[in-house]
C-alpha positions as a Markdown table, in Angstrom:
| # | Residue | x | y | z |
|---|---|---|---|---|
| 1 | Met | 73.4 | 97.5 | 96.5 |
| 2 | Arg | 71.6 | 100.1 | 94.5 |
| 3 | Cys | 73.6 | 102.6 | 92.4 |
| 4 | Cys | 73.4 | 106.0 | 93.9 |
| 5 | Lys | 73.6 | 107.6 | 90.4 |
| 6 | Lys | 69.9 | 106.7 | 90.1 |
| 7 | Val | 69.2 | 109.1 | 92.9 |
| 8 | Arg | 68.6 | 112.8 | 92.3 |
| 9 | Gln | 69.7 | 115.5 | 94.7 |
| 10 | Gly | 67.5 | 115.1 | 97.8 |
| 11 | Gly | 67.1 | 111.3 | 97.3 |
| 12 | Glu | 64.4 | 111.4 | 94.5 |
| 13 | Phe | 64.6 | 108.5 | 92.1 |
| 14 | Asp | 65.3 | 109.5 | 88.5 |
| 15 | Pro | 63.7 | 107.0 | 86.0 |
| 16 | Asp | 65.7 | 108.6 | 83.1 |
| 17 | Leu | 69.0 | 107.7 | 84.7 |
| 18 | Ala | 67.7 | 104.2 | 85.4 |
| 19 | Ala | 67.1 | 103.5 | 81.7 |
| 20 | Lys | 70.0 | 101.5 | 80.4 |
| 21 | Pro | 70.8 | 99.3 | 77.5 |
| 22 | Glu | 70.7 | 95.5 | 78.0 |
| 23 | Pro | 73.7 | 94.6 | 80.2 |
| 24 | Ala | 76.5 | 92.4 | 78.9 |
| 25 | Lys | 76.5 | 88.8 | 80.1 |
| 26 | Ala | 79.7 | 89.4 | 82.1 |
| 27 | Asp | 78.0 | 92.3 | 83.9 |
| 28 | Val | 75.0 | 90.1 | 84.7 |
| 29 | Ala | 77.3 | 87.4 | 86.0 |
| 30 | Tyr | 79.1 | 89.9 | 88.2 |
| 31 | Glu | 75.9 | 91.2 | 89.8 |
| 32 | Arg | 74.7 | 87.6 | 90.4 |
| 33 | Ile | 78.0 | 86.3 | 91.8 |
| 34 | Leu | 78.4 | 89.2 | 94.3 |
| 35 | Pro | 75.6 | 88.0 | 96.7 |
| 36 | Leu | 76.8 | 84.4 | 96.3 |
| 37 | Leu | 80.2 | 85.4 | 97.7 |
| 38 | Tyr | 78.6 | 85.9 | 101.1 |
| 39 | Ser | 77.9 | 82.2 | 101.3 |
| 40 | Tyr | 81.7 | 81.5 | 101.0 |
| 41 | Thr | 82.6 | 82.1 | 104.7 |
| 42 | Glu | 86.0 | 80.4 | 104.8 |
| 43 | Pro | 89.3 | 82.2 | 103.8 |
| 44 | Asp | 91.1 | 80.8 | 100.7 |
| 45 | Gln | 87.9 | 79.0 | 99.6 |
| 46 | His | 88.0 | 77.9 | 95.9 |
| 47 | Leu | 85.5 | 79.7 | 93.6 |
| 48 | Arg | 85.1 | 77.1 | 90.9 |
| 49 | Glu | 84.0 | 78.5 | 87.6 |
| 50 | Gln | 82.1 | 75.4 | 86.6 |
| 51 | Val | 80.1 | 75.4 | 89.9 |
| 52 | Leu | 79.2 | 79.0 | 89.6 |
| 53 | Ala | 78.3 | 78.7 | 85.9 |
| 54 | Ser | 76.0 | 75.8 | 86.8 |
| 55 | Lys | 74.4 | 77.8 | 89.7 |
| 56 | Leu | 73.8 | 80.8 | 87.5 |
| 57 | Ala | 72.8 | 78.8 | 84.4 |
| 58 | Met | 75.4 | 80.7 | 82.4 |
| 59 | Gly | 78.4 | 80.0 | 80.3 |
| 60 | Arg | 81.9 | 79.8 | 81.9 |
| 61 | Thr | 83.2 | 82.7 | 79.8 |
| 62 | Pro | 81.0 | 85.5 | 81.4 |
| 63 | Val | 81.6 | 83.9 | 84.8 |
| 64 | Arg | 85.3 | 84.0 | 84.3 |
| 65 | Glu | 85.2 | 87.6 | 83.2 |
| 66 | Ala | 83.1 | 88.5 | 86.2 |
| 67 | Leu | 85.6 | 86.7 | 88.5 |
| 68 | Gln | 88.5 | 88.6 | 86.9 |
| 69 | Arg | 86.7 | 91.9 | 87.6 |
| 70 | Leu | 86.0 | 90.9 | 91.2 |
| 71 | Ser | 89.7 | 90.0 | 91.5 |
| 72 | Ala | 90.8 | 93.4 | 90.1 |
| 73 | Glu | 88.5 | 95.1 | 92.6 |
| 74 | Gly | 90.2 | 93.2 | 95.5 |
| 75 | Leu | 87.1 | 91.3 | 96.5 |
| 76 | Ile | 88.6 | 87.9 | 95.7 |
| 77 | Val | 92.0 | 86.6 | 94.8 |
| 78 | Ser | 93.3 | 85.1 | 91.6 |
| 79 | Lys | 96.0 | 82.4 | 91.8 |
| 80 | Pro | 97.9 | 81.5 | 88.6 |
| 81 | Gln | 97.2 | 78.0 | 87.3 |
| 82 | Lys | 94.8 | 77.5 | 90.3 |
| 83 | Gly | 91.8 | 79.8 | 89.8 |
| 84 | Phe | 89.9 | 82.2 | 92.0 |
| 85 | Phe | 89.7 | 82.1 | 95.8 |
| 86 | Thr | 88.1 | 84.1 | 98.6 |
| 87 | Arg | 90.5 | 86.4 | 100.3 |
| 88 | Pro | 92.9 | 85.0 | 103.0 |
| 89 | Leu | 92.4 | 86.1 | 106.6 |
| 90 | Leu | 95.3 | 88.4 | 107.2 |
| 91 | Glu | 95.6 | 90.8 | 110.2 |
| 92 | Gly | 97.2 | 93.7 | 108.3 |
| 93 | Pro | 94.7 | 94.0 | 105.4 |
| 94 | Leu | 91.8 | 93.5 | 107.8 |
| 95 | Leu | 93.0 | 96.4 | 110.1 |
| 96 | Asp | 93.3 | 98.6 | 107.0 |
| 97 | Leu | 89.8 | 97.7 | 106.0 |
| 98 | Tyr | 88.4 | 98.7 | 109.4 |
| 99 | Glu | 90.3 | 102.0 | 109.4 |
| 100 | Val | 88.9 | 103.0 | 106.0 |
| 101 | Ala | 85.4 | 101.7 | 106.8 |
| 102 | Ser | 85.2 | 103.7 | 110.0 |
| 103 | Glu | 85.9 | 106.9 | 108.3 |
| 104 | Asn | 83.7 | 106.1 | 105.4 |
| 105 | Leu | 80.7 | 105.1 | 107.5 |
| 106 | Ile | 80.8 | 108.1 | 109.8 |
| 107 | Ser | 81.2 | 110.4 | 106.8 |
| 108 | Ala | 78.2 | 108.8 | 105.1 |
| 109 | Met | 76.1 | 108.9 | 108.2 |
| 110 | Tyr | 76.5 | 112.7 | 108.4 |
| 111 | Arg | 75.9 | 113.2 | 104.6 |
| 112 | Met | 72.5 | 111.6 | 104.7 |
| 113 | Pro | 71.4 | 110.1 | 108.0 |
| 114 | Pro | 69.9 | 106.7 | 107.6 |
| 115 | Gln | 66.6 | 105.5 | 109.0 |
| 116 | Val | 66.9 | 102.0 | 110.4 |
| 117 | His | 63.6 | 100.1 | 110.2 |
| 118 | Glu | 61.9 | 99.7 | 113.5 |
| 119 | Ser | 61.5 | 95.9 | 113.1 |
| 120 | Trp | 65.3 | 95.3 | 113.0 |
| 121 | Thr | 66.0 | 93.3 | 116.2 |
| 122 | Val | 68.7 | 90.9 | 117.3 |
| 123 | Glu | 67.7 | 87.5 | 118.8 |
| 124 | Tyr | 70.1 | 85.0 | 120.3 |
| 125 | Lys | 68.5 | 82.1 | 118.4 |
| 126 | Val | 69.3 | 83.4 | 114.9 |
| 127 | Thr | 71.9 | 81.7 | 112.8 |
| 128 | Pro | 75.5 | 83.1 | 112.4 |
| 129 | Asp | 74.7 | 84.0 | 108.8 |
| 130 | Glu | 71.7 | 86.0 | 110.0 |
| 131 | Leu | 73.6 | 87.8 | 112.7 |
| 132 | Ala | 76.4 | 88.8 | 110.3 |
| 133 | Ala | 73.8 | 90.0 | 107.8 |
| 134 | Arg | 72.1 | 92.2 | 110.5 |
| 135 | Ala | 75.4 | 94.0 | 111.1 |
| 136 | Glu | 76.2 | 94.3 | 107.4 |
| 137 | Ala | 72.6 | 95.6 | 106.7 |
| 138 | Ile | 73.3 | 98.6 | 109.0 |
| 139 | Phe | 76.6 | 99.3 | 107.2 |
| 140 | Val | 74.9 | 99.0 | 103.8 |
| 141 | Lys | 72.0 | 101.2 | 104.8 |
| 142 | Ile | 74.3 | 104.0 | 105.9 |
| 143 | Val | 76.3 | 104.1 | 102.7 |
| 144 | Glu | 73.3 | 103.7 | 100.4 |
| 145 | Glu | 71.5 | 106.6 | 102.1 |
| 146 | Ser | 74.6 | 108.8 | 101.6 |
| 147 | Ser | 73.8 | 108.7 | 97.8 |
| 148 | Asn | 77.5 | 108.5 | 97.1 |
| 149 | Cys | 78.8 | 105.8 | 94.7 |
| 150 | Glu | 82.3 | 105.7 | 96.1 |
| 151 | Ser | 81.0 | 105.4 | 99.6 |
| 152 | Cys | 78.8 | 102.5 | 98.4 |
| 153 | Arg | 81.8 | 100.8 | 96.7 |
| 154 | Ile | 83.9 | 101.0 | 99.9 |
| 155 | Gly | 81.0 | 99.8 | 102.0 |
| 156 | Arg | 80.3 | 96.8 | 99.8 |
| 157 | Arg | 84.0 | 95.8 | 99.8 |
| 158 | Phe | 84.2 | 96.1 | 103.6 |
| 159 | Cys | 81.1 | 94.0 | 104.2 |
| 160 | Leu | 82.2 | 91.3 | 101.8 |
| 161 | Cys | 85.9 | 91.1 | 102.8 |
| 162 | Thr | 85.2 | 91.1 | 106.5 |
| 163 | Arg | 82.3 | 88.5 | 106.4 |
| 164 | Pro | 84.6 | 85.5 | 107.3 |
| 165 | Leu | 86.0 | 87.4 | 110.3 |
| 166 | Arg | 82.5 | 88.4 | 111.4 |
| 167 | Met | 81.3 | 84.8 | 111.1 |
| 168 | Ala | 84.3 | 83.5 | 113.0 |
| 169 | Ile | 83.6 | 86.0 | 115.8 |
| 170 | Ile | 79.9 | 85.0 | 116.0 |
| 171 | Met | 80.7 | 81.3 | 116.0 |
| 172 | Ser | 83.1 | 81.7 | 118.9 |
| 173 | Glu | 82.6 | 82.4 | 122.6 |
| 174 | Leu | 82.4 | 86.0 | 121.5 |
| 175 | Arg | 78.9 | 85.5 | 120.1 |
| 176 | Thr | 77.1 | 87.0 | 123.2 |
| 177 | Asp | 79.4 | 90.1 | 123.2 |
| 178 | Phe | 78.7 | 90.5 | 119.5 |
| 179 | Ile | 74.9 | 90.4 | 120.0 |
| 180 | Gln | 75.1 | 92.9 | 122.8 |
| 181 | Ser | 77.2 | 95.3 | 120.8 |
| 182 | Leu | 74.9 | 95.0 | 117.8 |
| 183 | Thr | 71.8 | 95.5 | 120.0 |
| 184 | Arg | 73.3 | 98.7 | 121.3 |
| 185 | Leu | 74.1 | 99.9 | 117.8 |
| 186 | Leu | 70.6 | 99.1 | 116.5 |
| 187 | Ala | 69.1 | 101.1 | 119.4 |
| 188 | Ala | 71.3 | 104.1 | 118.8 |
| 189 | Met | 70.7 | 104.0 | 115.0 |
| 190 | Ala | 67.0 | 104.5 | 115.6 |
| 191 | His | 67.8 | 108.0 | 116.8 |
| 192 | Val | 69.9 | 109.2 | 113.9 |
| 193 | Gly | 68.8 | 112.7 | 113.0 |
| 194 | Thr | 68.0 | 113.6 | 116.5 |
| 195 | Ala | 71.1 | 112.2 | 118.3 |
| 196 | Thr | 73.5 | 111.4 | 115.5 |
| 197 | Ser | 76.5 | 111.6 | 117.8 |
| 198 | Leu | 75.0 | 108.7 | 119.9 |
| 199 | Ala | 74.7 | 106.6 | 116.7 |
| 200 | Glu | 78.3 | 107.5 | 115.7 |
| 201 | Ser | 79.6 | 106.4 | 119.1 |
| 202 | Ala | 77.7 | 103.1 | 119.0 |
| 203 | Leu | 78.9 | 102.5 | 115.4 |
| 204 | Leu | 82.5 | 103.1 | 116.3 |
| 205 | Asp | 82.2 | 101.0 | 119.4 |
| 206 | His | 80.9 | 98.0 | 117.4 |
| 207 | Leu | 83.5 | 98.4 | 114.7 |
| 208 | Asp | 86.1 | 98.6 | 117.4 |
| 209 | Phe | 84.8 | 95.4 | 119.0 |
| 210 | Glu | 85.2 | 93.5 | 115.7 |
| 211 | Arg | 88.6 | 95.1 | 115.1 |
| 212 | Arg | 90.0 | 94.3 | 118.6 |
| 213 | Asn | 89.4 | 90.6 | 118.0 |
| 214 | Ile | 91.1 | 90.4 | 114.6 |
| 215 | Ser | 94.4 | 89.2 | 115.9 |
| 216 | Arg | 92.8 | 86.5 | 118.0 |
| 217 | Ile | 90.4 | 85.3 | 115.3 |
| 218 | Val | 93.0 | 85.3 | 112.5 |
| 219 | Ala | 95.3 | 83.1 | 114.7 |
| 220 | Asp | 92.5 | 80.7 | 115.6 |
| 221 | Val | 91.2 | 80.4 | 112.0 |
| 222 | Asn | 94.6 | 79.9 | 110.4 |
| 223 | Lys | 95.5 | 77.4 | 113.0 |
| 224 | Arg | 92.6 | 75.2 | 111.9 |
| 225 | Arg | 93.4 | 75.4 | 108.2 |
| 226 | Pro | 94.3 | 72.1 | 106.6 |
| 227 | Pro | 98.1 | 71.8 | 105.9 |
| 228 | Ser | 97.4 | 71.5 | 102.1 |
| 229 | Met | 95.9 | 75.0 | 102.0 |
| 230 | Glu | 98.3 | 77.8 | 101.1 |
């Protein structure tokens, strides 16, 4: 997700603000681990330092520092003497995430209405990963176009922390309902700027669809967890 500090008033890119000194290794590790986290779709999944260091061709120290930062930001969980894990799937925290995200996304939409690319479509044959990414791409587009760093931070956290829930919904019998809801959202987003209230309604409807199924999905997923997992 781009940093909105690189955008001038009106959305113009400022090359002077983009000029930065060479980033620290821990910062590089952080930025490279973030997208990898989307591949960890199970709650309480172990994020092994050695595995990540090998994938990134980096030392374990910057990887550990990056994981500590991610934990401090609430994107992952640190367990003493065990390491770092993806967040557990808990109903209360998820409901809180959706409440904050709804306000954030609607506010961002009206600050700088996004323009969804016309080629964005939803097909029944796409993989669960691709379906989840389509929905998250809409959320990310909205917050990025708002040119507000705090909005981007909230949006990024929402997408990442709710990915396991979204994947579970898509992989259940709710897949067709998810696709239909997302299709309506995409159609409405294409008219932002001329019928923003329509896009707002479709966005809230889709978020509400995901939120309504939190209790059910959390119960199903946690029921399937191995007994050895805490």
